[in-house]
N, C-alpha and C positions, 0 to 999 in steps of 0.2 A: 504493499499499500504506500502511495506517495503522500506525503503531507506537504501542503502549501501554507506557510504562515500567512496571516492576513489580518486586518482589523475586524473586530466583531461588532463595531458601531460606528456611527458618525460622531463628530465632535462640532458639528455646526447645526444651527437651527434658528429659531426666531430670536431676535434681539429683544431682551426684557430689561426693564428697570428694576430698582430695589424693592418694588412691590409686585413683581412678576408680571407687570403689565407689558404687553407687546408694544414695542415702539416703532414709530415710522422712521424713515431715513434721516429725517431732521432731528430725531431724538424725542419727539413729543409722543406721549403715550396715547393708545387707542383705548378710549373709555370702555370699560366692561369686557376687555379681551384680555386673558391671561394665558400664560404657559409656564410649565415647569417640567423637569426631567428631561427625557430625550427630545421633547419638542423645542426646548430652549436651547439657545446657544450655550456651549460648554463653559463653565466657569473656570475650567482649567486651562484657559487661553488657547482654545482650539485644538487641544490634544485630547486623546482618550486613553488614559494610562492603563486602564484595566477594567475588568467586569465589576459592576456595582458601583462605579465612580458617580453615577447619576442618582443613586438612591438618596443619599444625604441631601444634595441640592434639590431634589424633587419634593422631598418632605418639607424642607425648609421653605422653599418658594411657594409651595401649595398653601402651607400655613399663612405666609405673608399675603397671598392673594386673597385667602378667605377673610382675613382681618381687613384688608383694604376694602374689598367688596361690601362686607358688613357695615364699614364706616360710611361707605358712599350711600348705602341703602338707608341708614339712619338718618344721614343728613337730608336725603331726599324726603323722607316721612316727616322730619321736623319742619322742612320748608313748606310742604303742602298742608300741614296742620297749623301753621301760623306761629310756631315757635318751638 
C-alpha cells in the first residue's frame, strides 16, 4: 500500500471579528451572520497544525457569537418596548 501524506483540512474560511461576525472586505461586520470552527478562517495564521485544532476556537467563538446575538436581541427588544 502506498501512503501519500497530505493535509486533512483547510486553513482558510470566512473572516470573522472578535464576536465571530463574518466581515466584509472592508472589515465591517455583517449583522446577524456568524461563523466558527472550520467555517471561519484559522486563528493559526493560515496553517492547520493538526487534527482537533479547530475544536477550541469553534467552542470559544460559538460562545462569543451567542453572547453577541443575545445582546443584540435584547437591545432590539428594549428599543421596541420604549426603554
